[in-house]
KOLTI-560672 format. One line per 2 residues: number of its first residue (from 1); their letters; for each residue x, y, z of C-alpha. Coordinates in pm, 1 decimal. Layout:
BEGIN
NUM	A	X/Y/Z  ...
END
This chain:
BEGIN
1	MP	-3212.6/-22430.5/9843.1  -2959.1/-22167.7/9726.4
3	SP	-2665.3/-22259.9/9497.6  -2321.9/-22306.1/9663.3
5	FA	-2213.7/-21989.3/9491.3  -2504.2/-21798.9/9636.9
7	EV	-2408.6/-21936.3/9982.1  -2065.3/-21794.0/9939.9
9	LS	-2181.6/-21457.8/9816.0  -2435.8/-21452.3/10099.6
11	SL	-2159.8/-21506.7/10357.8  -1933.2/-21233.3/10187.7
13	RG	-2227.8/-20996.8/10193.1  -2292.1/-21068.6/10560.7
15	TF	-1939.7/-20994.8/10658.6  -1906.9/-20675.4/10451.0
17	EL	-2238.7/-20545.9/10561.6  -2161.4/-20609.2/10922.0
19	LE	-1821.8/-20425.6/10874.1  -2007.3/-20151.1/10665.0
21	LD	-1753.9/-20199.5/10374.6  -1828.8/-20128.3/9999.0
23	WY	-1776.6/-20410.7/9775.2  -1858.3/-20576.9/9426.3
25	VF	-1848.6/-20888.4/9242.4  -1632.2/-20919.0/8927.1
27	GA	-1487.2/-21207.0/8734.6  -1683.8/-21509.1/8608.9
29	QA	-1984.5/-21446.7/8832.3  -2020.7/-21087.4/8692.0
31	AL	-1968.1/-21216.5/8346.8  -2255.8/-21474.6/8391.6
33	VH	-2484.7/-21177.9/8510.3  -2402.4/-20994.6/8176.9
35	GA	-2443.0/-21275.9/7938.2  -2150.0/-21505.6/7936.8
37	VR	-2224.5/-21874.2/7971.2  -1967.2/-22096.7/8123.7
39	MT	-1864.8/-22298.5/8426.0  -1674.6/-22132.1/8700.6
41	AD	-1521.3/-22257.3/9018.8  -1471.7/-21955.5/9222.7
43	VD	-1600.9/-21616.0/9336.0  -1398.3/-21289.4/9267.8
45	VT	-1487.5/-20978.5/9469.8  -1331.0/-20640.5/9537.0
47	VF	-1380.8/-20490.3/9880.5  -1279.6/-20133.4/10015.5
49	AG	-1155.2/-20205.9/10368.0  -1081.1/-19845.7/10452.8
51	DL	-909.8/-19821.1/10790.9  -972.6/-20178.3/10875.6
53	TT	-666.9/-20387.9/10890.6  -617.9/-20685.9/10676.9
55	EA	-591.2/-20910.4/10980.7  -930.2/-20770.2/11113.6
57	LV	-1089.6/-20831.7/10780.0  -959.9/-21194.7/10771.2
59	TA	-1065.0/-21248.5/11129.8  -1424.6/-21130.0/11032.9
61	LE	-1423.2/-21357.5/10720.7  -1312.4/-21652.4/10924.2
63	AD	-1602.4/-21592.9/11159.8  -1826.6/-21622.0/10861.4
65	GF	-1684.3/-21959.1/10747.3  -1383.7/-21860.6/10534.9
67	EL	-1024.6/-21973.0/10566.7  -712.3/-21839.9/10399.3
69	RG	-577.6/-22082.1/10143.1  -218.5/-22141.0/10267.0
71	VE	-51.7/-21819.2/10164.8  225.1/-21611.1/10321.5
73	TD	162.0/-21259.7/10442.9  399.7/-21139.0/10187.2
75	FV	170.2/-21269.7/9907.4  -133.1/-21074.1/10041.3
77	RE	73.5/-20758.9/10088.6  225.4/-20778.2/9734.6
79	TR	-92.1/-20879.8/9552.0  -355.7/-20719.9/9768.4
81	VL	-557.6/-21056.3/9732.9  -696.9/-21263.8/9999.7
83	PL	-728.1/-21624.7/9858.2  -999.4/-21776.6/10070.6
85	VH	-1194.8/-22105.9/10072.9  -1557.3/-22110.7/10205.8
87	LA	-1548.1/-22411.8/10430.0  -1913.7/-22502.8/10402.4
89	TG	-1901.9/-22530.0/10019.6  -1531.5/-22571.1/9937.7
91	IN	-1564.0/-22290.9/9699.9  -1271.2/-22058.7/9649.4
93	AD	-1323.1/-21677.0/9697.1  -1060.2/-21424.7/9596.2
95	VV	-1111.2/-21106.5/9785.1  -918.2/-20823.0/9629.7
97	LG	-845.2/-20530.3/9858.3  -968.5/-20235.0/9642.3
99	GP	-779.0/-19909.7/9617.2  -810.0/-19558.6/9463.1
101	GL	-840.8/-19517.8/9096.5  -988.8/-19779.7/8847.0
103	EE	-1133.8/-20000.7/9133.9  -1332.8/-19699.9/9284.8
105	LF	-1446.2/-19612.1/8928.6  -1579.8/-19959.3/8874.7
107	HS	-1757.3/-19945.3/9224.8  -1917.1/-19626.8/9126.7
109	RV	-2082.9/-19803.2/8840.7  -2200.1/-20123.0/9012.6
111	ES	-2550.0/-20268.6/8956.2  -2748.5/-20493.6/9193.7
113	AD	-2802.7/-20842.3/9056.4  -2958.0/-21158.9/9199.2
115	LG	-2716.9/-21441.7/9192.5  -2904.6/-21762.1/9288.1
117	GT	-3134.4/-21584.2/9544.1  -2861.5/-21346.3/9685.1
119	TV	-2866.4/-20981.2/9575.4  -2513.3/-20845.8/9548.8
121	PV	-2340.8/-20555.8/9391.2  -2184.2/-20652.6/9043.4
123	AA	-1944.2/-20473.0/8815.7  -2119.0/-20317.4/8522.0
125	AE	-2098.5/-20501.4/8183.2  -1872.3/-20231.5/8043.0
127	DV	-1632.3/-20271.6/8336.0  -1632.2/-20652.7/8317.5
129	VA	-1556.8/-20641.2/7944.5  -1259.5/-20397.2/8018.9
131	MK	-1128.0/-20622.4/8301.0  -1148.2/-20937.7/8092.6
133	IL	-979.7/-20769.1/7800.5  -686.9/-20679.0/8024.4
135	SG	-654.5/-21017.6/8161.1  -612.9/-21158.3/7818.9
137	RP	-680.4/-21533.1/7893.4  -867.0/-21731.3/7630.4
139	KD	-1166.9/-21794.4/7861.2  -1183.6/-21433.6/7940.5
141	RD	-1181.8/-21342.4/7568.8  -1469.2/-21587.6/7518.9
143	DV	-1656.9/-21412.4/7800.1  -1601.4/-21064.7/7627.3
145	IA	-1747.7/-21191.2/7306.8  -2044.0/-21345.3/7480.0
147	II	-2114.4/-21034.0/7685.5  -2090.5/-20802.2/7383.2
149	AA	-2336.5/-21027.8/7190.0  -2573.9/-21061.1/7483.9
151	QG	-2574.7/-20688.3/7568.3  -2610.7/-20581.1/7203.4
153	PA	-2683.8/-20206.3/7173.7  -2725.2/-20171.6/7548.0
155	LN	-2350.4/-20195.6/7597.7  -2173.3/-19855.2/7626.5
157	HL	-1882.5/-19924.5/7385.2  -1757.9/-19563.8/7439.4
159	RV	-1719.9/-19634.7/7818.1  -1528.5/-19967.0/7745.6
161	RE	-1305.0/-19775.9/7497.6  -1233.4/-19482.5/7740.2
163	TL	-1149.4/-19746.7/8018.0  -925.4/-19936.7/7788.9
165	DL	-747.3/-19615.8/7673.5  -678.2/-19535.9/8036.2
167	LE	-536.0/-19883.1/8088.0  -322.5/-19860.9/7780.9
169	KA	-173.2/-19532.6/7894.7  -112.6/-19640.2/8258.5
171	LD	42.7/-19978.6/8155.1  226.4/-19848.3/7843.0
173	RS	34.4/-20086.6/7611.9  -124.2/-20036.5/7271.0
175	DL	-326.6/-20365.2/7218.5  -637.2/-20337.8/7443.8
177	VA	-860.3/-20119.3/7227.7  -765.3/-20316.3/6928.6
179	EL	-865.9/-20645.9/7121.5  -1209.8/-20477.0/7190.6
181	ER	-1254.6/-20417.5/6823.2  -1162.9/-20787.2/6732.5
183	AC	-1413.4/-20899.0/7000.4  -1692.6/-20673.7/6863.1
185	TE	-1637.8/-20809.2/6516.1  -1654.0/-21171.3/6640.9
187	AT	-1967.3/-21098.4/6854.3  -2162.4/-20972.1/6560.6
189	R	-2079.7/-21255.1/6328.7
END
């Protein structure tokens, strides 16, 4: 019997394959694939809807057992996030509507991974590290340290640094690469 998370991912995969949409898993599920160990209560994915309207995407997701979690249309328009619940499992799934730039770059580097019997595209370890450093939450910092430790020399530190450099310039920040260095130091203790 597949895990509830695998069931959610299988439903998402079915919808996206039927619509021929590119997508990938990020967030805690991706962190688990790359070596983080923690509990999570949701699934985060990015999908590239192309010319498909948001309404058509929501209709297709509803046909596969999802429901929007009580949000206004303005929320979806402003955040580009579809907050859903998978009715059969009760698990939340946040579907980010991907766009050009960094999300496309992350998609170009996805890896296939088996998550509880369901094979899905997952963001590369380096990209998960960069995303989690950007988020800055304590649990994400813990994930970064765990991924760095688990990946060891296989982790492409230069790629992470280059992504964080891009983010620092785009967001007028100067703390992201320094946070990577601190996490690397902690991961090797």
